[in-house]
C-alpha positions, 0 to 999 in steps of 0.5 A: 539596500536595495542590491542586499536585498536582491541578494538575499532573495537569491540565497533563498531556497527552492524546493523540488517536488517531482509526482510519478504515478498514474500507471496500471490502469486503462483510464481515463480516471485512476485510482490515484488522479484525486491524491495526485492533483491534490498533493501538486496543488498544495505544493505548487501552492507552496512555491515549490518547483513542481514536475509531473510524470503522469498516466497518459495524456487522454488521462482525465487528471493531466490537465489538472496536473499540468496546470500545477506543473512548473514544466509540461507534464508527460505521461508516464511511460518507459524513460520518462520518469528516469529523464525526470530523476536525471534532470534533478541529478544534474541540476544537483551537480550544476548548483542549480539545486543548492545547499539546504534545498528539498527534493521530494518525490511522491510514487503514486501508482500501482506496484508489484513485488520485487524482482532483484531490484528494490521495488517497481511499480507500474507505468501507464505503458504496461512496463514496469518502473523500477525504484532503484532508479532513485539510488543515483539521485540519492548518491548525487545528494550524498556526493554532493554533501551540503545538506540537500534532504530528499524525501520519498513517499511511495503509496504504492502495493509492496512498497515497503521495499522502498525504505531501502532507498533511507540514508543519512539525507533520505526520509522514506514512507510506504504505504506497505511492508514489502510482502502486501498491498497497500490501498489508495486510502493512504495517498489519499489520506497524505494528500489531505492531511499536509501541512506547512511546516510539518515534518515527513515523521509528523505526517506519517503518524497523524496519517497511518491511524487513518488507513484502516479501510480494506486491507488497510497496509501496513505504511512503513517510515524509515525512522530509527522507531520506524523500523524497530517497530517493523521488526516488533509487530511484523508478527501480527501483519499477516492476520490484518489482512481479510482471511479470503487473501492470506493466499495474496500475502504468501502470494507475493511472498512467494513471488520474491522468494521464488516458491511456486505455491499460487494464491488461487490453489485450494491446497495451499491453505495448510502450507500457508497456515503451516508458515504462517504459525511457524513465524508466529512467536509469544516470546514478550521480551522484544516488547518489554522495553514499551509501555505497559498499555502497550505490552497488555493491548499486544497480549489482546492482539496475540489472543485473537490469532487462534480464532483467525486461525479457527476460522480459516481453517475451516473456512477453506476445510468447505472450499477444498469440499466445495471444489472437490463436489463441483470439479467436472461441474462447471455449470454448477460452479458458475451457478453456486459462485454467482451472486443471483440474490444479489443481482436479483433485487438489485434496483440498478440493474436492467429489467432484463438483467434481473430477469436472467438473475431470477430465473437462473436462481430458480435454476439454482433452486430446482437442483438443490432440491432435486441433486444431493451432491449440488446440494452439498456443494451449495452448503460448503459454499455458503460456510465457506463464505460464513467462516470467512466473513468471521476471518475477515471480521477479525482481521478488521478488529486486529488490523485496529488494535496493531493501529493503536499498539503502534501509534501509543508504542512509537513515542516510547522509540522515538525518545529513545533515539538521540539523534535527529534523522531525516524525517523529522528534519524535512519539512513540508 
């Protein structure tokens, strides 16, 4: 009887968690500390084997993470993540990771648009780690053919490119699409929502509606329903971005596609909007298979696009006029763009800083009274700020509507897919 018990214990599957994160920041703290510690602690408490590749040894969270790591943590510098992945591959090949076991990779760092590879993220030494390195791990699982499951949660900016890692054994969740940024809100929400027995799909569907702070991003999942919804709703994504940062969206697209337009070029707004409109369509045939309430909300979102465009174009026209008027006058530009009113009233600044801000504010007011060109520049700047704020409010509303659309449409598409998928089978 004792021998039988031992055999059954040996046959119990182990699971493996690998954290890769904490790059792209000087430290000692990073925006990834809290979510990285909570996620690693969760899997440690679930008795998974945990490995940590994070930041630098001097970072605040490093020692805390090491407490929850099954093996000594290593810094996220060149070669370390590759070694950790290769270690998992060797365990698969030698049978140390056996049939039915699970491997979860959590990428929790700053990301950048891809350059020929799937996706690239920043390491703590300033170099890039390319996520196509995970292809070897995915292929080793496929070659083993024994039911090992791979999950990837990539919370970095532009992480939608990592969806290409998905296959019949691999589920991928990302904090953004491939064209724009994510926020650390997504990683924080993921770390707080981890629940024993929940699937990766269930986790994603609970967290996505909550990720609305700031840019919100456009979190994605590699299920059939997720891919279908991405195609249906992609036309809405740019309108959920604050108008002041729309150039960042096209800047990221251009960095991938090789364009030379820069996000700070004040003449690029017309091209941006022209490109945006070119991608718009009001053909509702793509959503006719969705519930009536979803179609109604989709039409509501479409109707908001005109308001967004008008505000955005107005803001950019004022910005162009402002730049024209302050050309050759760097002191004017500095005075107008400095948040002097805010600083002068901020109780947290020093008395000296407050006094300097008040002196600068008086200088600005005197110039506005005595110089017509300066006064015109100031008025255009104020109008730019006001119109940009209006654009941002519309973007926030559209982001909320997009989250509701996704939430309501997903179950219909999920039911249409009869097969079990990796994101449904991968249990946390």
